[in-house]
N, C-alpha and C positions, 0 to 999 in steps of 0.2 A: 114118419120114420120112427122106429122104436127108440132109437137113441135119444131123440128129442124129448120123449116123455120121461126120460130118466135124469133130466138135468138137475133137478133139485137135490139129488143125493151125491153129485160128483163135484161139488165146488170145494175142492181140496187144494192144499198148497203145493206149489211146484214151479215148473218153468213154462216155456212158451211155445205155442204153435207158430206164432209169427216168425220165429227164428228158423222155420222151415225154409225161409228164403233169406238166409243171413250171410254175412260177410265174414271177414277174418276177425279175431278177437279185438276188442277195443284196446287202443294203445293206452299206456299209463297216463298219458297227457290228458285224457278225458277227466274233467273235474267231477268228483263225486257229488251227487245231489242228495238233498234230504230224503228221508223215507217217503214223504209225500208232500208235493207242492200244492195239492188240490184237495186237501181235507175238507175245506169249506165250500168247494165249488159246487154249483148246481148240477145235478145229474142231467144227462141228455137222453132223449128218447131214441127209438129205433131209427127215426127219420132225421135225426139231428136238427129238430125244428128250431131250437134256440141258438144254433151255431151260425154265426154270421158268415156270409159269403161275400167276396169282393165286388160282385155285380149282381143285379136282380136275377132271380131264378124264375123259371117257368116249368110247367109240368106237361109231359106228353103221355097220354094214356095208351097203354099197350098191354102185352101179356107175355109171360114166360112159361113154357111148358103147359099152356092152357090156363094158367092162373093169372087173373087180372093184375096188372102192375103199373106203376107210374115211374117214368124216367124224368128226373129233374135235370135241368140244363141251364146254362148261361148262354145267351146269344147277344154278343157285344158288337155293335156296328163299327165299321172302319172310321177312322178320322180322315176327313177329306174324301177324295175320290177313291172308290173301292177298286182294288186290284184283283181281288179274289176272295175266296172263303177258306178258312182253315178249321179243321176238326181235330180236337185233342182227345187222346185216350190216356187216362190216368193209370197208375199202378195199383197193386192189390192193397197195399197198406196206406194208401192215400185216397183223397177224393179230388174232385175237379177244382176245389178252392186253391190247391197248391200250384195251380197254373197262373195265379194272379200276376206275377211279373211278366210271364210270357204273353198273357192276354194284353197287358198294357203295351208291351213292345210291339206286338203284331198289329194291334189296332192303330197305333201311331204310325206304323209303316204302311198303312192303307189296306189292311186285311180285316174282313169280318171274321169273328172267332166264335165257334160253337163248341162249348165245353160241357159235355154231359157227365153226370154221375151214372156209370153203368148200373143196370139193375143188379142189386146185391151189394151196393156200395153207397157211401155218402148219404145224401138226402133222398135217394131213390128207394123204391120198395125192395124188400128182402124176402121174397117168397122161399118157402122150404121145398125146393125142387132141385132136380139135377141141373147143373149149369154147363153150358157148352159155348165155346167161342163163336160158333156159327150163329147161335141164337142172339148173343150180344151184338154181333155184327148186323144181323137182320133187323133188330130193333133200332139200331143206330141208323141204318139205311132208311127205315120207315120214318124216323124223326126228320131226317133230311128232306124226305119227300113231303112231309107235312109242312116244312118251312119253304118249300119250293126251291131248294138248293140241289142243283143237278151235278155239280162238280166241286170237289174240295181237294186241298192238299191236307195230308194227315201228319200229325206229330204224335208220337206214341212213346211212352216211357215204361220201363219195367214190364210188369204183366200186361200193361196196355200195348206193349210192342207185339205181344202174341195176338191180341185182339186186332191190332192194326194190320198185321200180316194177313190174318184171315179175312179181314174186311177188304183189303186190297186184292186178294185172290178171288173173293166172291164177286166183287163189284169193280173190276178193273177199269170200266168206263167212267166210274165215279171219281176215282183217285188220280189226280194229276201228278202229284209228287208225294213221296213218303219219306218222313224223317223218323228214324229209329234211334231213340236216345237210351243207351244202355238197356236194351230190351232183354227180357227173359226170352227163352225159346231159341237161342242161337245154338243150343245143344239139346239132345234128347235126354231129359232127366229120367224117363222111364227105363232106360237101359241100366242105370246105376242105382236108382232109388227104389227100394222095395216097396210094394203096395202097402198102404196103411188103412186100417179099419176106421170108420167114422167114429166109433165109440172111443177109441184111443186118442184120436185127434181132438175130440171134443173135451176129454179130460185134460189134455194139455192146454187147450185154449182157456178153459174155465179156471185153470190154476195160474193164469197170468197175474203178474203184479205190476204195479207202476214202475218199480225198479227194473224188473226184467224186461219190460217193454221198452223203457228208455235205453237200456243197454243194447237191445236189439237194434233200435233205430240208429244208435250211434255207430253201428257197423256200416251203415250206408254212407256216412260222412267222415272223411279223413280228419276234418276239423269241426267239432260240434259247436254250434253257435246258439246263443240264448233264443234267437228267433225260431229255432227249430223245435222249441218246447211245445209250440202249439200242436204239433203232431202227437205228442204224448198226451197233452191235455184233452183233446177230443176223445181219445181212446179211454182214458181214465174216467172221464165224465159219463161216457156210455156205460162203462163197467159199473159205475155207482148206481145206475138206474135199473128199473125193473125189466127192461127189454134186453139186458145183456145176454141172457141165454139164447134168445133168437138171433142176436148179432153174432154170437160165437158159433152158432149152428151154420149161419151163412158163410162164415170164415172157413169152416170145415168143407163145405160144399164147393166153394171156389178154389180151395186148395186142391181138391180132387180134379177139378177142371184143368188146372195147370199140370198136375202130375200125369194125367191120363191122355192129354190132347196135345202132343207135340206139334210144332209148326215148322221146325227146321227144314223139313222136306218141301215146304212151300217156297223157300227162298229162291231157288233157281227159276221159279215161274213168275217172279215179279218183273214185269216188263217196263213199268214206269221208272223215272229217275228216282233213285233212293240215296238219301244221305244218312250215313251212320255216324252219329255223334257219340263218342265213347270216352267216358271218364276213365283214365288209365289206372286209378287206384282201386277200381271196383273189382272185388273178388266174390261177388254174391253167388251163392250156390243154393238153388231151390232144393229144399229137403235135406239140407246139410246134416241135420241131427240124425237122420235115418240112413245116411250113406255109409258104406264100408270105408274105413280110413284110407285105403289105397285109392278108392274112387275120388275122394275129396281132394286128393293131391292134384288131380288133373282137371277138375271141374272149376267153373267160375273164373277162368283166366280171361277177363274181358279184353285186354290188349290183343291176345291171340284170337279170341272169338271174333273180334271186329275185323281182323285181317282175313280170317277164313270166310266171313260173311261177304266181305267186299269181293273176294275172289269167286264166290258162289253166285252172287246176284249180278245179272247181266249188265246193268247200268247203275253201278253203285260208286259213291265217293265216300271215303273214310276221313273223318276229322277227329284225331285223337286229342284229348284235352288232358294235359298233365296235371298231376296233384289234385285231381277231382274224382269223386266216387260215383255212386249209383244214380244221382239226381242232379246232373249238371245245371238244369234250368233253375234249380233252387240255390245251388252253391255259387255259380258264376252267371247270374242272369243276364248281365250285359253282353258278355262274350257269347252266351248261347243265342241270344236274340240276333246279334250281328251276324253270327254264323248261319243261322237259319234263314234270316231275311235275305242274305246274299244268295242263298240257294233258291229260295222261292222266287226271287226277282229275275233269275237267269232265264232267258228265253231259249237258250240252248245249253245242253248238259253233256 
C-alpha cells in the first residue's frame, strides 16, 4: 500500500488512533504519571519476541490473504480430569497474555485452554493485507483442527467478541457455548462513524505518545491499578523499536476491519447458549473521535446494549457486573471466573 511507503515522513506529534475505541474521559482520580516510565526499557520487535507470556507458546503456520503467517498460541492443559476445551479471543488493544488469570482459573476448574494471538496481534505475524473477521475465524478453526480439538466453548472480549460471534456463526457445530465479555459489535458503528482513510489513521497512530496511550487505556478501567501498566509498557517498547511503523500499519488495517464489518446482525442466529458478561461502567465507543457529537450520546451504553443483546440472542443469559469497565476478567478476575465456570459447568441452560 502506498501509505506504508510514506511512514518515515509522518512521525509527527499529536494524539491517538487507539482512542478510536475509547470510553468516557478519565476521572480526576486517575493519578498523573511521569512523562515516561520506560525511557531505559529495551525496545520490542514486531513479534514481541522478548515479551514474556504466562505460559509456553507454540506456533501454527498458516496464511492471511495468501501471505504466509504464523499464529502464536498458548495451549494449557486442564488440572485433573478434563471437562472440555475453552478458546479465548482477545481484544484489539491487548494480546492473549492478558488472559493469564482466566487461564489459571479455567484450568483449575478442569478445562483445557487454547489462547491464540490472532494474526495481526501480539506475538503473531502482522502481514500488510486486508483483515476480515471471517479469515481470523478460519485460521482459528484450522488451529483447532491441527490440535485435534473438535468442540470448544468460546470466551471473547472487546474486538474478540466480534471475532467470536463470526466464529460461532461460521462453525456452529464447533462452539458448545459462547461467553461475550463486553464485546464490541453489539451496535453497527458504520451507521454513525464516517469512513476514514488509511493515511489519516496512520498519521494519528504514528503520533501516539506514552501519555496519550496511557490516558486511552485508563478509559477502559474505572479504577486504574499499577498492574495495568504492563499494557502501556508493551506498546511503548514496540514504539521505541524499528518495527513500530509496521505495527502501526497493522493497527490501521484492523481498525478498518472493525469499522467495516459489523456483526450485530449475526446475534439472532446464535443458537448455542450465550452468556453476556457486561461491566456496567463501560461506555466504550469504537471510532468515538470521528463520530458526530449527537451520535456519541447514544453509542457505547453497554448496560443497555447488554439488555438488547440478551433480547436478540435466542438462548442468552445476562450477568451485569457493577462498578466494572471494559475488561472484567482483568478487573475482577475471581468473580469473572466463578461466573464463567458456573455457566460452563451447567448441563442445561
